[in-house]
C-alpha positions as CSV (number, residue, x, y, z in Angstrom):
1,M,-143.2,61.3,1.0
2,P,-146.2,62.0,-1.3
3,K,-147.2,59.4,-3.9
4,L,-146.3,60.2,-7.5
5,R,-149.4,61.0,-9.6
6,T,-149.7,59.0,-12.8
7,L,-152.2,58.9,-15.5
8,K,-153.2,56.0,-17.7
9,L,-154.7,57.0,-21.1
10,T,-156.6,54.9,-23.6
11,S,-155.5,55.0,-27.2
12,K,-158.5,57.1,-28.0
13,E,-157.6,59.6,-25.3
14,K,-154.0,59.8,-26.5
15,T,-155.1,60.4,-30.1
16,E,-157.5,63.1,-29.0
17,L,-154.8,64.9,-26.9
18,K,-152.3,64.6,-29.7
19,D,-154.8,66.2,-32.1
20,V,-155.4,69.0,-29.6
21,R,-151.7,69.5,-29.0
22,K,-151.1,69.7,-32.8
23,K,-154.1,71.5,-34.3
24,H,-156.1,73.4,-31.7
25,P,-156.4,77.1,-32.5
26,K,-155.9,78.2,-28.8
27,A,-152.3,78.1,-27.6
28,Y,-153.3,77.4,-24.0
29,M,-155.1,74.2,-25.0
30,R,-152.0,73.0,-27.0
31,E,-149.9,73.6,-23.9
32,R,-152.3,71.9,-21.5
33,A,-152.6,68.9,-23.8
34,A,-148.8,68.6,-24.1
35,A,-148.6,68.7,-20.3
36,I,-151.1,65.9,-19.9
37,L,-149.4,63.8,-22.5
38,K,-146.0,64.2,-20.7
39,I,-147.6,63.2,-17.4
40,S,-149.1,60.1,-19.0
41,K,-145.6,59.1,-20.3
42,G,-144.4,58.9,-16.7
43,Q,-143.0,62.4,-16.0
44,S,-144.1,63.9,-12.7
45,P,-146.5,66.9,-12.8
46,H,-144.0,68.9,-10.8
47,Y,-141.2,68.3,-13.3
48,V,-143.5,69.1,-16.2
49,A,-144.5,72.4,-14.6
50,T,-141.0,73.5,-13.8
51,Q,-139.0,72.1,-16.8
52,G,-141.2,70.3,-19.2
53,L,-143.1,73.2,-20.9
54,L,-141.9,76.2,-22.9
55,K,-142.9,78.5,-20.1
56,R,-142.3,77.6,-16.4
57,R,-145.6,77.1,-14.6
58,D,-146.5,76.8,-10.9
59,P,-146.8,73.1,-10.1
60,D,-150.2,73.7,-8.6
61,T,-151.4,74.9,-11.9
62,V,-150.4,71.7,-13.7
63,Y,-151.9,69.7,-10.9
64,S,-155.2,71.5,-11.4
65,W,-155.1,70.8,-15.1
66,L,-154.6,67.1,-14.3
67,D,-157.5,67.1,-11.8
68,R,-159.8,68.7,-14.3
69,Y,-158.8,66.4,-17.1
70,E,-159.3,63.3,-14.9
71,T,-162.8,64.5,-13.9
72,T,-164.3,66.0,-17.1
73,G,-161.9,65.0,-19.9
74,I,-160.7,67.4,-22.6
75,E,-163.5,69.9,-21.8
76,G,-161.9,70.4,-18.4
77,L,-158.9,71.9,-20.0
78,Q,-160.8,74.8,-21.6
79,I,-161.2,78.2,-19.9
80,K,-164.8,78.6,-18.9
81,D,-166.9,81.5,-20.2
82,G,-167.2,84.4,-17.8
83,R,-163.7,84.1,-16.4
84,G,-161.3,87.0,-16.3
85,R,-161.7,90.7,-15.9
86,K,-165.1,92.2,-16.8
87,P,-165.2,95.3,-19.0
88,A,-165.2,98.6,-17.1
89,F,-167.7,100.1,-19.6
90,S,-170.5,98.1,-21.1
91,P,-172.3,99.9,-24.0
């Protein structure tokens, strides 16, 4: 059986994630911060992905958010520039 992934946050990290969850202008950042906070409170990433968020997510997606947060912090939760479909016509 796989080991349950947990996350220990410092008080500064918790405060930063709560601010992002509450005030960030991008909805995806608020969702990701909420997921990370729930994982830090002891919920499994799989449970958070399937039942802990407003919209059901693939558990691999939440695990990737967790991996990126652990390696690069809050910046790892942001969508990088250049991602997504490129315009068909460029003026």
